[in-house]
Every structure is written in structure tokens, then in C-alpha cells.
C-alpha positions as a Markdown table, in Angstrom:
| # | Residue | x | y | z |
|---|---|---|---|---|
| 1 | Met | 0.0 | 0.0 | 0.0 |
| 2 | Glu | 1.2 | 3.5 | -0.8 |
| 3 | Ser | -1.2 | 6.0 | 0.7 |
| 4 | Val | -2.8 | 6.7 | 4.1 |
| 5 | Gln | -6.1 | 6.3 | 2.3 |
| 6 | Glu | -5.3 | 2.7 | 1.4 |
| 7 | Tyr | -4.4 | 1.9 | 5.0 |
| 8 | Leu | -7.6 | 3.5 | 6.1 |
| 9 | Glu | -9.5 | 1.2 | 3.7 |
| 10 | Ala | -7.6 | -1.8 | 5.0 |
| 11 | Leu | -8.5 | -0.9 | 8.6 |
| 12 | Lys | -12.2 | -0.7 | 7.7 |
| 13 | Arg | -12.0 | -4.0 | 5.7 |
| 14 | Glu | -9.9 | -6.0 | 8.2 |
| 15 | Gly | -10.9 | -4.6 | 11.6 |
| 16 | Glu | -8.6 | -3.2 | 14.2 |
| 17 | Glu | -7.3 | -6.4 | 15.7 |
| 18 | Ala | -6.3 | -8.0 | 12.3 |
| 19 | Phe | -4.9 | -4.6 | 11.1 |
| 20 | Arg | -2.7 | -4.3 | 14.2 |
| 21 | Ala | -1.4 | -7.8 | 13.7 |
| 22 | Ser | -0.6 | -7.2 | 10.0 |
| 23 | Tyr | 1.1 | -3.8 | 10.4 |
| 24 | Ser | 3.2 | -3.8 | 13.5 |
| 25 | Tyr | 6.0 | -1.5 | 12.2 |
| 26 | Pro | 6.5 | 2.3 | 12.4 |
| 27 | Phe | 5.1 | 4.5 | 9.7 |
| 28 | Leu | 6.8 | 7.4 | 7.9 |
| 29 | Leu | 4.3 | 9.7 | 6.1 |
| 30 | Tyr | 5.1 | 12.3 | 3.5 |
| 31 | Pro | 3.1 | 14.6 | 1.2 |
| 32 | Glu | 1.9 | 13.1 | -2.0 |
| 33 | Lys | 3.5 | 15.6 | -4.3 |
| 34 | His | 6.9 | 14.6 | -5.7 |
| 35 | Gly | 8.7 | 14.8 | -9.0 |
| 36 | Ala | 8.2 | 12.3 | -11.8 |
| 37 | Ser | 11.6 | 10.8 | -10.9 |
| 38 | Gly | 10.6 | 10.3 | -7.2 |
| 39 | Phe | 12.9 | 11.6 | -4.5 |
| 40 | Ala | 15.9 | 12.0 | -6.8 |
| 41 | Thr | 14.4 | 15.4 | -7.9 |
| 42 | Tyr | 12.2 | 16.4 | -5.0 |
| 43 | His | 12.5 | 16.7 | -1.3 |
| 44 | Thr | 9.7 | 16.4 | 1.2 |
| 45 | Lys | 10.5 | 19.5 | 3.3 |
| 46 | Met | 8.1 | 19.8 | 6.2 |
| 47 | Ala | 10.4 | 21.2 | 9.0 |
| 48 | Gly | 12.8 | 24.1 | 9.2 |
| 49 | Arg | 16.3 | 23.5 | 10.7 |
| 50 | Gly | 17.9 | 24.9 | 13.8 |
| 51 | Ala | 16.6 | 26.8 | 16.8 |
| 52 | Gly | 13.1 | 28.2 | 16.5 |
| 53 | Ala | 12.4 | 26.0 | 13.5 |
| 54 | Asn | 8.8 | 25.4 | 12.6 |
| 55 | Ile | 6.9 | 22.5 | 11.1 |
| 56 | Ala | 5.2 | 23.2 | 7.7 |
| 57 | Gly | 3.0 | 21.2 | 5.4 |
| 58 | Ser | 1.0 | 19.4 | 8.2 |
| 59 | Gly | -2.2 | 21.1 | 7.0 |
| 60 | Gln | -2.4 | 18.9 | 4.0 |
| 61 | Glu | -5.1 | 16.1 | 4.1 |
| 62 | Phe | -3.5 | 13.1 | 5.8 |
| 63 | Lys | -5.4 | 10.8 | 3.6 |
| 64 | Thr | -3.4 | 11.9 | 0.6 |
| 65 | Tyr | -0.1 | 11.4 | 2.3 |
| 66 | Lys | 2.1 | 8.6 | 1.1 |
| 67 | Val | 3.7 | 5.9 | 3.4 |
| 68 | Leu | 7.3 | 4.9 | 3.3 |
| 69 | Val | 7.0 | 1.2 | 4.1 |
| 70 | Pro | 9.9 | -0.8 | 5.6 |
| 71 | Lys | 11.2 | -3.7 | 3.6 |
| 72 | Ala | 10.9 | -7.1 | 5.2 |
| 73 | Gly | 13.9 | -9.2 | 5.9 |
| 74 | Pro | 14.7 | -12.6 | 4.3 |
| 75 | Asp | 12.4 | -14.3 | 6.8 |
| 76 | Gly | 9.5 | -12.0 | 5.8 |
| 77 | Thr | 9.4 | -10.0 | 9.0 |
| 78 | Ile | 10.3 | -6.4 | 9.8 |
| 79 | Gly | 12.9 | -6.1 | 12.6 |
| 80 | Lys | 13.0 | -3.8 | 15.6 |
| 81 | Lys | 15.9 | -1.9 | 14.0 |
| 82 | Leu | 15.3 | -0.2 | 10.7 |
| 83 | Leu | 18.2 | 1.2 | 8.8 |
| 84 | Val | 17.5 | 4.3 | 6.7 |
| 85 | Gly | 19.6 | 5.2 | 3.6 |
| 86 | Arg | 19.9 | 5.7 | -0.1 |
| 87 | Ser | 21.1 | 2.1 | -0.6 |
| 88 | Ala | 18.4 | -0.2 | -1.9 |
| 89 | Asp | 19.2 | -2.8 | 0.7 |
| 90 | Arg | 18.1 | -0.6 | 3.6 |
| 91 | Glu | 14.9 | -1.3 | 5.4 |
| 92 | Leu | 13.8 | 2.3 | 4.7 |
| 93 | Ala | 15.4 | 3.1 | 1.3 |
| 94 | Ile | 15.2 | 6.8 | 0.2 |
| 95 | Asp | 16.5 | 7.6 | -3.3 |
| 96 | His | 17.6 | 11.2 | -2.8 |
| 97 | Ser | 21.0 | 12.8 | -3.2 |
| 98 | Thr | 21.0 | 14.3 | 0.3 |
| 99 | Val | 20.5 | 10.9 | 1.9 |
| 100 | Ser | 23.6 | 8.9 | 2.7 |
| 101 | Lys | 23.9 | 5.2 | 1.8 |
| 102 | Arg | 23.8 | 4.5 | 5.5 |
| 103 | His | 22.1 | 7.5 | 6.9 |
| 104 | Ala | 20.2 | 6.8 | 10.1 |
| 105 | Phe | 18.3 | 4.2 | 12.1 |
| 106 | Ile | 15.0 | 3.8 | 13.9 |
| 107 | Ile | 15.0 | 1.3 | 16.8 |
| 108 | Phe | 12.4 | 0.1 | 19.2 |
| 109 | Asn | 13.6 | 0.4 | 22.8 |
| 110 | Glu | 12.1 | -2.6 | 24.6 |
| 111 | Glu | 12.8 | -1.3 | 28.0 |
| 112 | Gln | 11.0 | 2.1 | 27.5 |
| 113 | Gly | 8.4 | 0.7 | 25.0 |
| 114 | Ala | 9.2 | 3.5 | 22.6 |
| 115 | Tyr | 11.0 | 4.3 | 19.4 |
| 116 | Gln | 14.3 | 6.1 | 19.0 |
| 117 | Leu | 15.9 | 7.9 | 16.1 |
| 118 | Gly | 19.7 | 7.9 | 15.6 |
| 119 | Asp | 22.1 | 9.3 | 13.0 |
| 120 | Ala | 24.6 | 6.9 | 11.5 |
| 121 | Gly | 27.2 | 9.5 | 10.7 |
| 122 | Ser | 25.4 | 10.8 | 7.7 |
| 123 | Thr | 26.8 | 13.7 | 5.6 |
| 124 | Asn | 23.7 | 15.9 | 5.6 |
| 125 | Gly | 22.4 | 15.1 | 9.0 |
| 126 | Thr | 19.3 | 13.6 | 10.7 |
| 127 | Phe | 16.8 | 15.9 | 12.4 |
| 128 | Leu | 13.9 | 15.6 | 14.8 |
| 129 | Asn | 11.5 | 18.5 | 14.4 |
| 130 | Gly | 14.3 | 20.5 | 12.8 |
| 131 | Gln | 16.8 | 19.9 | 15.5 |
| 132 | Ala | 20.0 | 17.9 | 14.7 |
| 133 | Val | 20.4 | 14.4 | 16.1 |
| 134 | Glu | 23.9 | 13.7 | 17.1 |
| 135 | Ala | 25.6 | 10.7 | 15.5 |
| 136 | Gly | 25.6 | 7.7 | 17.8 |
| 137 | Glu | 23.2 | 9.3 | 20.3 |
| 138 | Pro | 19.7 | 8.0 | 19.6 |
| 139 | Ile | 16.8 | 10.1 | 20.9 |
| 140 | Phe | 13.2 | 9.2 | 21.6 |
| 141 | Ile | 10.6 | 10.1 | 18.9 |
| 142 | Arg | 6.8 | 10.5 | 19.3 |
| 143 | Asp | 3.8 | 10.1 | 17.1 |
| 144 | Gly | 3.5 | 13.1 | 14.8 |
| 145 | Asn | 7.2 | 14.2 | 15.1 |
| 146 | Ile | 8.9 | 15.2 | 11.9 |
| 147 | Val | 12.0 | 13.2 | 11.2 |
| 148 | Ser | 14.4 | 14.4 | 8.5 |
| 149 | Phe | 17.1 | 12.6 | 6.6 |
| 150 | Gly | 19.0 | 15.2 | 4.6 |
| 151 | Asp | 16.3 | 17.2 | 2.8 |
| 152 | Cys | 13.7 | 14.5 | 3.1 |
| 153 | Asp | 11.1 | 15.0 | 5.9 |
| 154 | Tyr | 8.6 | 12.4 | 7.2 |
| 155 | Met | 6.0 | 12.4 | 9.9 |
| 156 | Phe | 6.6 | 9.5 | 12.2 |
| 157 | Phe | 4.0 | 7.3 | 13.7 |
| 158 | Ser | 4.4 | 4.2 | 15.9 |
| 159 | Pro | 2.1 | 1.3 | 14.9 |
| 160 | Glu | -0.3 | 2.3 | 17.8 |
| 161 | Gly | -0.1 | 5.9 | 16.9 |
| 162 | Phe | -0.9 | 5.2 | 13.2 |
| 163 | Val | -3.9 | 3.1 | 14.1 |
| 164 | Glu | -5.1 | 6.0 | 16.3 |
| 165 | Leu | -4.6 | 8.5 | 13.4 |
| 166 | Leu | -6.6 | 6.2 | 11.1 |
| 167 | Lys | -9.4 | 5.9 | 13.7 |
| 168 | Arg | -9.5 | 9.7 | 13.9 |
| 169 | Leu | -9.6 | 10.0 | 10.1 |
| 170 | Gln | -12.3 | 7.3 | 10.0 |
| 171 | Ser | -14.5 | 9.3 | 12.4 |
| 172 | Glu | -14.1 | 12.7 | 10.7 |
| 173 | Val | -17.4 | 14.2 | 10.0 |
| 174 | Ile | -17.7 | 15.4 | 6.4 |
| 175 | Pro | -19.5 | 18.8 | 6.5 |
| 176 | Pro | -22.8 | 18.8 | 4.5 |
| 177 | Arg | -22.7 | 20.4 | 1.1 |
| 178 | Thr | -24.7 | 23.6 | 0.6 |
| 179 | Arg | -28.1 | 23.1 | -0.7 |
| 180 | Gly | -28.6 | 23.5 | -4.3 |
| 181 | Pro | -29.6 | 21.6 | -7.5 |
| 182 | Leu | -26.3 | 19.6 | -7.6 |
| 183 | Ser | -25.9 | 19.0 | -3.9 |
| 184 | Gly | -27.7 | 15.6 | -3.9 |
| 185 | Ile | -29.1 | 16.4 | -0.4 |
| 186 | Glu | -32.8 | 15.8 | 0.1 |
| 187 | Glu | -34.5 | 17.3 | 3.2 |
């Protein structure tokens, strides 16, 4: 699946319990718009860099966001440590010139029951909400945080956080259209 909308449809179709069992990995969301050549020509800038940086682009409809899905290992499972990089053999492969071959990692800290983001000595840096992550010093990340690898920004969600996001999207009330001949609303 590529978009949040497709995951939303899967949640409706499969039910929450089956969905949670099938999708137990972290999710990285990014805006739908990108160049014809993918990330090689477009970056997903959602967060500024440095002190006082702000997050931009979060007003776009989540349903249209794309999902960067981790690659499963040889045994068909997705591990607790996800390597991020430009190299195609990474669990989270990002084909962009500002992403190093071995750029960063996302790990699940069993003791804390939370995810951490770490830089793997990348050339263009790893950022959390616009703040640099020091190489070799992983920091905790939360649902909705913007994680950046070079110029490529993603909104992070844990498996539980993603299900909660989908449930909120599922319960969104669509405002009624204005009355008129094409509204299709009968009163």
C-alpha cells in the first residue's frame, strides 16, 4: 500500500485487531506531491532547521499522504531496528541525493516501550522537528514528530499511533454540502 487512504480502507476492511497484527512496524508519512523521478528530484520539506524551526505542510489532508513502508527481511518479518539510507538494501530506502547510503536508524527500545531515532554518521544530518540528532546518540521520537534525513522529511507514527490516526480519520465528519440543485441532499 502506498497512501494513508489505502491503509484507512484496510483498517475498515480487516478490523482493528487484524490490522494491528498485519502492520506492526513504524510508519513514515510524507506529502503526496513529488517529482516524476521520485525523491531524486524532490524533497519532502516539512520542517525548518535549527533553533526556532517550525513545522510546515502538516495542513495537507493526511489521507493523501504517502507511506514509506519498511522492507521485510529474508524471513518476511520487519525487525526492531530499521536502517535508513539511499542504498536499496536498507529497510527504509530513500533515493535522494541528500540521503547517505547508510544515513540513520529507527529502533524500538524494549525497556522504554518507545521508538528512538539515531544518526549513523550521515553527511547531511538527521533531524527531529528541525533539531539535529547527534551521531551515535539516539533520541526518543513520538507520534506526529517530523524526522528528517538530509532534505527528506517524514511524519513519524508508531504502529499504535498510526492506528489512532486512522481511527480519527475514520470518524471525521464530512460537512454537508450547501443546498442546491447539484448537492444531492434531500431534506
